[in-house]
A tleap script that builds the chain and sets N, CA, C and O, in Angstrom:
source leaprc.protein.ff14SB
mol = sequence {
  NMET LYS THR THR THR THR PHE SER ILE LEU
  PHE TRP ALA ASP PHE SER ARG VAL LYS GLU
  ASN GLN ALA SER ILE TYR ALA ARG ILE THR
  VAL ASN GLY LYS ARG ALA THR ILE SER LEU
  LYS ARG LYS VAL PRO ILE SER ASP TRP ASN
  ALA HIE LYS GLY ARG SER ARG GLY THR ASN
  GLN ASN THR ARG ILE LEU ASN ASN TYR LEU
  GLU GLU VAL ASN SER SER LEU CPHE
}
set mol.1.N position { 22.160 14.969 23.641 }
set mol.1.CA position { 20.685 15.466 23.667 }
set mol.1.C position { 20.240 14.294 22.549 }
set mol.1.O position { 20.986 14.125 21.585 }
set mol.2.N position { 19.286 13.659 22.651 }
set mol.2.CA position { 18.574 12.762 21.729 }
set mol.2.C position { 17.547 13.237 20.879 }
set mol.2.O position { 16.528 13.691 21.399 }
set mol.3.N position { 17.680 13.195 19.466 }
set mol.3.CA position { 16.578 13.726 18.801 }
set mol.3.C position { 16.082 12.192 18.147 }
set mol.3.O position { 16.668 11.294 17.543 }
set mol.4.N position { 14.877 12.387 18.550 }
set mol.4.CA position { 13.996 11.079 17.433 }
set mol.4.C position { 13.178 11.284 16.222 }
set mol.4.O position { 12.336 12.181 16.266 }
set mol.5.N position { 13.291 10.651 15.254 }
set mol.5.CA position { 12.544 10.813 14.191 }
set mol.5.C position { 11.927 9.462 13.847 }
set mol.5.O position { 12.399 8.348 14.075 }
set mol.6.N position { 10.731 9.794 13.229 }
set mol.6.CA position { 9.816 8.723 12.998 }
set mol.6.C position { 9.688 8.851 11.224 }
set mol.6.O position { 9.913 9.854 10.548 }
set mol.7.N position { 9.327 7.712 10.830 }
set mol.7.CA position { 9.499 7.285 9.735 }
set mol.7.C position { 8.710 5.609 9.483 }
set mol.7.O position { 9.161 4.508 9.798 }
set mol.8.N position { 7.260 5.996 8.732 }
set mol.8.CA position { 6.624 4.785 8.223 }
set mol.8.C position { 6.086 4.807 6.947 }
set mol.8.O position { 5.779 5.877 6.420 }
set mol.9.N position { 5.906 3.503 6.272 }
set mol.9.CA position { 5.421 3.464 4.992 }
set mol.9.C position { 4.106 2.399 4.936 }
set mol.9.O position { 4.362 1.198 5.022 }
set mol.10.N position { 2.917 2.767 4.816 }
set mol.10.CA position { 1.439 2.190 4.747 }
set mol.10.C position { 0.906 2.242 3.562 }
set mol.10.O position { 0.704 3.262 2.903 }
set mol.11.N position { 0.579 0.731 3.157 }
set mol.11.CA position { -0.096 0.614 1.863 }
set mol.11.C position { -1.444 0.392 2.199 }
set mol.11.O position { -1.627 -0.444 3.084 }
set mol.12.N position { -2.542 0.997 1.653 }
set mol.12.CA position { -3.822 0.741 2.080 }
set mol.12.C position { -4.918 0.960 0.533 }
set mol.12.O position { -4.600 1.816 -0.293 }
set mol.13.N position { -5.685 0.427 0.405 }
set mol.13.CA position { -6.362 0.126 -0.499 }
set mol.13.C position { -7.997 1.253 -0.103 }
set mol.13.O position { -8.681 1.106 0.910 }
set mol.14.N position { -8.211 2.093 -0.996 }
set mol.14.CA position { -9.357 3.231 -0.796 }
set mol.14.C position { -10.715 2.369 -1.336 }
set mol.14.O position { -11.074 2.107 -2.483 }
set mol.15.N position { -11.323 2.036 -0.008 }
set mol.15.CA position { -12.668 1.406 -0.556 }
set mol.15.C position { -13.645 2.055 -0.886 }
set mol.15.O position { -14.545 1.492 -1.510 }
set mol.16.N position { -13.748 3.655 -0.497 }
set mol.16.CA position { -14.820 4.447 -0.866 }
set mol.16.C position { -14.728 5.097 -2.517 }
set mol.16.O position { -15.458 5.930 -3.054 }
set mol.17.N position { -13.734 4.479 -2.968 }
set mol.17.CA position { -13.896 4.739 -4.626 }
set mol.17.C position { -13.847 3.373 -5.074 }
set mol.17.O position { -12.804 3.059 -5.649 }
set mol.18.N position { -14.698 2.518 -4.950 }
set mol.18.CA position { -14.672 1.497 -5.756 }
set mol.18.C position { -15.421 1.305 -6.728 }
set mol.18.O position { -16.588 1.694 -6.733 }
set mol.19.N position { -14.787 0.583 -7.844 }
set mol.19.CA position { -15.307 0.776 -9.282 }
set mol.19.C position { -15.167 -0.645 -9.710 }
set mol.19.O position { -14.046 -1.153 -9.723 }
set mol.20.N position { -16.264 -1.352 -10.075 }
set mol.20.CA position { -16.139 -2.735 -10.812 }
set mol.20.C position { -15.561 -3.711 -9.725 }
set mol.20.O position { -14.965 -4.723 -10.096 }
set mol.21.N position { -15.720 -3.437 -8.418 }
set mol.21.CA position { -15.348 -4.319 -7.734 }
set mol.21.C position { -13.459 -3.994 -7.278 }
set mol.21.O position { -12.671 -4.772 -6.740 }
set mol.22.N position { -13.316 -3.077 -7.584 }
set mol.22.CA position { -11.660 -3.117 -7.895 }
set mol.22.C position { -11.468 -1.884 -6.734 }
set mol.22.O position { -12.450 -1.161 -6.566 }
set mol.23.N position { -10.357 -1.639 -6.001 }
set mol.23.CA position { -10.403 -0.615 -5.042 }
set mol.23.C position { -8.726 -0.408 -5.555 }
set mol.23.O position { -7.881 -1.245 -5.868 }
set mol.24.N position { -8.659 1.577 -5.460 }
set mol.24.CA position { -7.431 1.770 -6.065 }
set mol.24.C position { -6.323 1.470 -4.652 }
set mol.24.O position { -6.797 1.419 -3.517 }
set mol.25.N position { -4.900 1.296 -4.895 }
set mol.25.CA position { -3.949 1.077 -4.041 }
set mol.25.C position { -3.207 2.457 -3.809 }
set mol.25.O position { -2.826 3.118 -4.775 }
set mol.26.N position { -3.012 2.870 -2.517 }
set mol.26.CA position { -2.103 3.809 -2.364 }
set mol.26.C position { -1.027 3.494 -1.164 }
set mol.26.O position { -1.218 2.651 -0.287 }
set mol.27.N position { 0.219 4.381 -1.293 }
set mol.27.CA position { 1.106 4.222 -0.080 }
set mol.27.C position { 1.064 5.644 0.611 }
set mol.27.O position { 1.185 6.748 0.081 }
set mol.28.N position { 0.875 5.341 1.841 }
set mol.28.CA position { 0.919 6.928 2.661 }
set mol.28.C position { 2.347 6.587 3.531 }
set mol.28.O position { 2.518 5.549 4.170 }
set mol.29.N position { 3.350 7.719 3.408 }
set mol.29.CA position { 4.563 7.983 3.819 }
set mol.29.C position { 4.335 9.098 5.122 }
set mol.29.O position { 3.874 10.235 5.028 }
set mol.30.N position { 4.866 8.314 6.506 }
set mol.30.CA position { 4.783 9.429 7.324 }
set mol.30.C position { 5.886 9.857 8.028 }
set mol.30.O position { 6.387 8.975 8.725 }
set mol.31.N position { 6.489 11.075 8.070 }
set mol.31.CA position { 7.895 11.487 8.585 }
set mol.31.C position { 7.624 12.418 9.634 }
set mol.31.O position { 7.100 13.471 9.269 }
set mol.32.N position { 7.879 12.265 10.955 }
set mol.32.CA position { 7.621 12.958 11.845 }
set mol.32.C position { 6.118 13.432 12.234 }
set mol.32.O position { 5.821 14.552 12.651 }
set mol.33.N position { 5.316 12.449 12.033 }
set mol.33.CA position { 3.947 12.809 11.992 }
set mol.33.C position { 3.198 13.512 10.890 }
set mol.33.O position { 1.974 13.618 10.813 }
set mol.34.N position { 4.182 14.020 9.967 }
set mol.34.CA position { 3.599 14.601 8.610 }
set mol.34.C position { 3.489 13.689 7.511 }
set mol.34.O position { 4.471 13.110 7.048 }
set mol.35.N position { 2.082 13.516 6.993 }
set mol.35.CA position { 1.871 12.469 5.867 }
set mol.35.C position { 1.667 13.073 4.701 }
set mol.35.O position { 1.172 14.178 4.476 }
set mol.36.N position { 2.087 12.265 3.972 }
set mol.36.CA position { 1.875 12.067 2.031 }
set mol.36.C position { 1.647 10.930 1.814 }
set mol.36.O position { 2.104 9.858 2.210 }
set mol.37.N position { 0.644 11.341 0.924 }
set mol.37.CA position { -0.219 10.018 0.120 }
set mol.37.C position { 0.191 10.128 -1.218 }
set mol.37.O position { 0.138 11.208 -1.806 }
set mol.38.N position { 0.717 8.784 -1.907 }
set mol.38.CA position { 0.744 8.599 -3.242 }
set mol.38.C position { -0.001 7.238 -3.854 }
set mol.38.O position { -0.119 6.112 -3.370 }
set mol.39.N position { -0.436 7.783 -5.065 }
set mol.39.CA position { -1.360 6.758 -5.745 }
set mol.39.C position { -0.200 5.735 -6.418 }
set mol.39.O position { 0.798 6.110 -7.034 }
set mol.40.N position { -0.566 4.447 -6.160 }
set mol.40.CA position { 0.192 3.443 -7.022 }
set mol.40.C position { 0.049 3.208 -8.476 }
set mol.40.O position { 0.819 2.605 -9.223 }
set mol.41.N position { -1.207 3.860 -8.778 }
set mol.41.CA position { -1.737 3.530 -9.975 }
set mol.41.C position { -2.332 2.056 -10.289 }
set mol.41.O position { -2.615 1.694 -11.431 }
set mol.42.N position { -2.469 1.349 -9.277 }
set mol.42.CA position { -3.099 -0.124 -9.177 }
set mol.42.C position { -4.064 -0.437 -8.312 }
set mol.42.O position { -4.193 -0.053 -7.149 }
set mol.43.N position { -4.959 -1.394 -9.147 }
set mol.43.CA position { -6.227 -1.739 -8.584 }
set mol.43.C position { -5.862 -3.320 -7.760 }
set mol.43.O position { -4.786 -3.903 -7.892 }
set mol.44.N position { -6.727 -3.694 -7.126 }
set mol.44.CA position { -6.927 -5.024 -6.449 }
set mol.44.C position { -8.451 -5.288 -6.165 }
set mol.44.O position { -9.182 -4.366 -5.805 }
set mol.45.N position { -8.852 -6.413 -6.314 }
set mol.45.CA position { -10.290 -6.706 -5.904 }
set mol.45.C position { -10.543 -6.630 -4.385 }
set mol.45.O position { -9.632 -6.900 -3.602 }
set mol.46.N position { -11.769 -6.266 -3.959 }
set mol.46.CA position { -11.634 -5.796 -2.772 }
set mol.46.C position { -11.642 -7.233 -1.881 }
set mol.46.O position { -11.387 -7.264 -0.677 }
set mol.47.N position { -11.993 -8.454 -2.724 }
set mol.47.CA position { -11.957 -9.617 -1.516 }
set mol.47.C position { -10.436 -10.084 -0.976 }
set mol.47.O position { -10.162 -10.604 0.106 }
set mol.48.N position { -9.449 -9.697 -2.187 }
set mol.48.CA position { -8.303 -10.059 -2.130 }
set mol.48.C position { -7.487 -9.010 -1.201 }
set mol.48.O position { -6.295 -9.236 -0.990 }
set mol.49.N position { -7.916 -8.224 -0.817 }
set mol.49.CA position { -7.032 -7.006 0.121 }
set mol.49.C position { -7.241 -7.430 1.726 }
set mol.49.O position { -8.245 -7.554 2.428 }
set mol.50.N position { -5.887 -7.583 1.955 }
set mol.50.CA position { -5.739 -7.826 3.716 }
set mol.50.C position { -5.139 -6.434 4.007 }
set mol.50.O position { -4.159 -5.855 3.538 }
set mol.51.N position { -5.999 -6.109 4.882 }
set mol.51.CA position { -5.686 -4.715 5.551 }
set mol.51.C position { -4.356 -4.781 6.497 }
set mol.51.O position { -3.262 -4.217 6.513 }
set mol.52.N position { -4.962 -5.667 7.199 }
set mol.52.CA position { -3.646 -6.096 8.398 }
set mol.52.C position { -2.299 -6.041 7.652 }
set mol.52.O position { -1.483 -5.188 8.000 }
set mol.53.N position { -2.019 -6.863 6.684 }
set mol.53.CA position { -0.605 -6.744 6.049 }
set mol.53.C position { -0.334 -6.018 5.013 }
set mol.53.O position { 0.714 -6.163 4.384 }
set mol.54.N position { -1.461 -4.937 4.631 }
set mol.54.CA position { -1.122 -4.125 3.310 }
set mol.54.C position { -0.671 -4.650 2.336 }
set mol.54.O position { 0.147 -4.077 1.616 }
set mol.55.N position { -1.149 -5.945 2.094 }
set mol.55.CA position { -0.706 -6.814 0.897 }
set mol.55.C position { -2.351 -7.544 0.147 }
set mol.55.O position { -3.463 -7.583 0.674 }
set mol.56.N position { -2.021 -7.921 -0.893 }
set mol.56.CA position { -2.951 -8.744 -1.685 }
set mol.56.C position { -2.956 -10.316 -0.967 }
set mol.56.O position { -1.873 -10.795 -0.631 }
set mol.57.N position { -4.025 -10.967 -0.785 }
set mol.57.CA position { -4.015 -12.201 -0.670 }
set mol.57.C position { -4.419 -13.044 -1.447 }
set mol.57.O position { -5.348 -12.769 -2.207 }
set mol.58.N position { -3.778 -14.376 -1.451 }
set mol.58.CA position { -3.785 -15.379 -2.616 }
set mol.58.C position { -2.642 -15.775 -3.102 }
set mol.58.O position { -1.594 -15.269 -2.698 }
set mol.59.N position { -2.659 -16.632 -3.941 }
set mol.59.CA position { -1.191 -17.158 -4.675 }
set mol.59.C position { -1.295 -17.151 -6.016 }
set mol.59.O position { -0.362 -17.690 -6.611 }
set mol.60.N position { -2.383 -16.579 -6.820 }
set mol.60.CA position { -2.431 -16.778 -8.175 }
set mol.60.C position { -1.281 -15.815 -8.854 }
set mol.60.O position { -0.464 -15.204 -8.166 }
set mol.61.N position { -1.313 -15.771 -9.981 }
set mol.61.CA position { -0.095 -14.860 -10.590 }
set mol.61.C position { -0.275 -13.271 -10.374 }
set mol.61.O position { 0.687 -12.582 -10.033 }
set mol.62.N position { -1.439 -12.775 -10.572 }
set mol.62.CA position { -1.966 -11.494 -10.122 }
set mol.62.C position { -1.683 -10.944 -8.761 }
set mol.62.O position { -1.522 -9.763 -8.456 }
set mol.63.N position { -1.657 -11.766 -8.168 }
set mol.63.CA position { -1.577 -11.476 -6.656 }
set mol.63.C position { 0.145 -11.460 -6.450 }
set mol.63.O position { 0.739 -10.471 -6.019 }
set mol.64.N position { 0.631 -12.384 -6.731 }
set mol.64.CA position { 2.184 -12.422 -6.679 }
set mol.64.C position { 3.075 -11.224 -7.400 }
set mol.64.O position { 4.103 -10.813 -6.861 }
set mol.65.N position { 2.624 -10.727 -8.591 }
set mol.65.CA position { 3.050 -9.762 -9.383 }
set mol.65.C position { 2.604 -8.387 -8.315 }
set mol.65.O position { 3.481 -7.583 -7.998 }
set mol.66.N position { 1.484 -8.261 -7.925 }
set mol.66.CA position { 1.035 -6.855 -7.373 }
set mol.66.C position { 1.917 -7.020 -5.971 }
set mol.66.O position { 2.311 -5.968 -5.467 }
set mol.67.N position { 2.200 -8.075 -5.411 }
set mol.67.CA position { 2.708 -8.311 -3.948 }
set mol.67.C position { 4.542 -7.698 -4.129 }
set mol.67.O position { 5.190 -7.004 -3.345 }
set mol.68.N position { 4.894 -8.210 -5.284 }
set mol.68.CA position { 6.366 -7.901 -5.871 }
set mol.68.C position { 6.374 -6.452 -6.017 }
set mol.68.O position { 7.280 -5.720 -5.618 }
set mol.69.N position { 5.402 -6.113 -6.561 }
set mol.69.CA position { 5.571 -4.536 -7.020 }
set mol.69.C position { 5.350 -3.761 -5.529 }
set mol.69.O position { 5.907 -2.667 -5.438 }
set mol.70.N position { 4.767 -4.124 -4.633 }
set mol.70.CA position { 4.446 -3.381 -3.452 }
set mol.70.C position { 5.966 -3.629 -2.935 }
set mol.70.O position { 6.562 -2.575 -2.711 }
set mol.71.N position { 6.691 -4.783 -2.706 }
set mol.71.CA position { 7.887 -4.568 -2.146 }
set mol.71.C position { 8.858 -3.810 -2.836 }
set mol.71.O position { 9.791 -3.355 -2.174 }
set mol.72.N position { 8.791 -3.552 -4.285 }
set mol.72.CA position { 9.791 -2.844 -4.838 }
set mol.72.C position { 9.454 -1.300 -4.487 }
set mol.72.O position { 10.330 -0.482 -4.205 }
set mol.73.N position { 8.297 -1.057 -4.533 }
set mol.73.CA position { 7.950 0.311 -4.103 }
set mol.73.C position { 8.407 0.669 -2.304 }
set mol.73.O position { 8.818 1.799 -2.042 }
set mol.74.N position { 8.312 -0.146 -1.434 }
set mol.74.CA position { 8.616 -0.227 -0.328 }
set mol.74.C position { 10.094 0.105 -0.235 }
set mol.74.O position { 10.568 1.092 0.327 }
set mol.75.N position { 10.676 -0.741 -0.788 }
set mol.75.CA position { 12.243 -0.716 -0.904 }
set mol.75.C position { 12.851 0.772 -1.404 }
set mol.75.O position { 13.684 1.415 -0.765 }
set mol.76.N position { 12.343 1.118 -2.494 }
set mol.76.CA position { 12.291 2.369 -2.899 }
set mol.76.C position { 12.287 3.461 -2.264 }
set mol.76.O position { 13.134 4.336 -2.444 }
set mol.77.N position { 11.026 3.569 -1.179 }
set mol.77.CA position { 10.836 4.828 -0.543 }
set mol.77.C position { 11.370 4.460 0.682 }
set mol.77.O position { 11.219 5.233 1.629 }
set mol.78.N position { 11.888 3.555 0.812 }
set mol.78.CA position { 13.068 3.456 2.249 }
set mol.78.C position { 14.189 4.126 1.632 }
set mol.78.O position { 15.235 4.287 2.261 }
savepdb mol mol.pdb
quit
């Protein structure tokens, strides 16, 4: 008998709570259809967020630091 389990991690910026052109970043973890959302306590400029990749776009130092942090969180959660 096969059992299937699902697991996914999604990073998203909440544009409904924008302050000073900065959106908060959250991680959503889904296991077998049940969701949990975690605030990462980080902010990103609205224009820099790439929703399809779940990462910040650009090559400046702040973007690199944020994307490295998101990779660390992804590894820790996995």
